[in-house]
N, C-alpha and C positions, 0 to 999 in steps of 0.2 A: 102808582105813578100819578104825579100831579096832572090836573086837567090842562093847565097852561104849560106847555112844554118848553119852557126856557131852560137853558143849560144850568143856570143857578138853582132853579127849583128842583130839577132832576138830580143835581149833585147832592142836595139835601135829602130828597125823598128816597134815594137809593140806599141810604143808611138803614132804612126801616124795611128793606126788601126781605121777604121770607118765601120767595117763589121756589126755592129749593133749599136743601139743608147745608149748603156751603157756608152760610153766614155763621153757623154754630162754632166752627173752628177758626174762622178768620178774625183778625183784629178789627177790621172795618171793611166796608165796600170801598173800592178805588174807582172813582169816576174819571172820565177823560179830562185832559187839560190842554190848553193852547188857545190861540186866537179864535173867537167866535165866528169870524168870517174867513177862516183858513181855507184856501183853495185846495190844499193837500191834507188829507186825513190818513193817519197810520192806524191800523187796527191789528192788535196782537191777540194772543190767546187769553191770558188771564194775568192778574198781578202775581209777581213772584214774592219771595220772602221779604226782600227789602221794600218793595212797593206796598205790601200789606202792612209792614211796620210803620212806614213813613206816610202812607196815604196818597202817594203820587205815582202815576204810571211811568214805567221805563226809567227808574232811578238805580237799578241794580246793574250787574255786569253786562247783561244783554242790552240795557239802555245805553251804557257807555259805548258799546260796540256800534249800536244804532247811530249814535251821534257821530262817530268816526265815519260811518258809511254815508250819512247825509252830507257831511262836509266834503268827502271825496267825490260825491255825486253833484256837488255844487248847489245843494239845497240848504237854505238858511234854517237852522234847527228851530229858531224862535218863531218861524212863520208857519210851522206845521202843528196840527192838533193831533194828540196821541191818546188812544183809548184801547180798550180790550173788549173782546166778544163776551167774556165772562167777568163780572165785577168783583167777585170774592176769590181769594186764594185757596186752592185745593192742594192739600199737602198730606204727607204721612211722616211720622216721626222716624228718625234714624239716629239713634243716640240722642244727642242734644240738638241735632239739626232738624229743620223742617224741610223735607225734600218735596219738590214739585211733583204733583200727580195730575195727569191730564184729565180735564173735565169730561164727563160722559155726554153723549148726545142730548140726553134729557136736561142736563144742567146748562148746556149751551142753548137749548131751545127755551128753557125757563128765563134765561137772560136776554133772549132775542128781542122782546119789546123795548128793553132799555137801549140796546144798540140801534134799533130802528128809529126810535124817537130821537136819539142823539144825532144820528145822521140826518134825519129830517130837519132838525133845528139848525144844523151846520150847513147843509146844502153844498157840499164840496164839489169841485170840478173833478178831482182825481182821488181815488181811494186806493191805498196800498195795503194789501192783505198779507200780514206777516205770519206765514205758517198755515198748516192744514186746518187747524181749528177755526181760525179767523175766516179763511176762504170758504170752508164748508158752512160756517154760520151765515154767510151771505149767499152762496150758490148751491147749498145742499150737499148731502153726504157723498154724492157721486163725483164731486169736483176733485181733481188731482193736481196738486201744485207741481209735482214732477213733470206732468204733461203740459201744463199751461203757464208755467212761470214766465214772467216778463212780457206776456202777450196781453194787450189791452182787451178788456171784455166790457160789454154794457153792464153797468152796475146799478144799484138802487138810486132812485131819485134823479136819474139823468146823469149821474157821475160815471166816469170811466174807471174801471177797476183793474189793477195790476196785482197779481199774486206773486209772492216770492217766499223764500224760506224765512223762518223766524231768526232773528239774530242769535238766539241761543244755539241754533243748529250750527252756525259758523263757529261759535265757541266750542262746541262739542266735536268738531271735525278733528281728525288726526293731525298731529303737528305738521306733517309734510303736506297735507291737503288744505290747511287753513287759509293760506295766502290765496290759493286759487278759488276757494269758496267765497272769500271776502270779495275778490274781483267780480265773481258772478253776481253776488249780492249788490254791489255798487252798480253794476251794469243794469240790474233790474230797477234800482232806484233812479238811475239816469233815464231809463225808458219811461218811468212814471213822470218825472220832471218835464220831459219833452212834450207831454200831453197837455201841460198847463197852457191856457190861452194867453 
């Protein structure tokens, strides 16, 4: 990690990260993107297949659903910074497809200094933690999104954190439940937006 922790320097340096073995099967590290002075930062789990190929966070199906959720919650998509707790894509082959595999606690911990430095450089007002991996990366393994979702928590660096499900969980919901899951997701995003000064 570079000594001077500017986002640009970190974005370059993360490509050489060998803190765990995930870099071996990933196309590249995917660092966060968005305004450097964003008041609202979204933290997901890890890059997915499309993110790994394109080098940008939240450009796959979950990212498109996230954009719809932000719009429904009245949050300007271009005003938020998007990143992940883990910077390399963890996957397993299934035929010709690369299927997402959840990172281990060790892999999340190995990436922890990158996320901490990123948040330190950003100094957001509000942090939205998308899914259990992101929430546990910030609050520890005992944190339960199902218990705490949508409720403001004191976060790192003086930010207020709100945990919710990852947009991929909405995509995976059964057909009949998807609309209600999306409504809950948007409600959590609105709760986060209401905390902005």
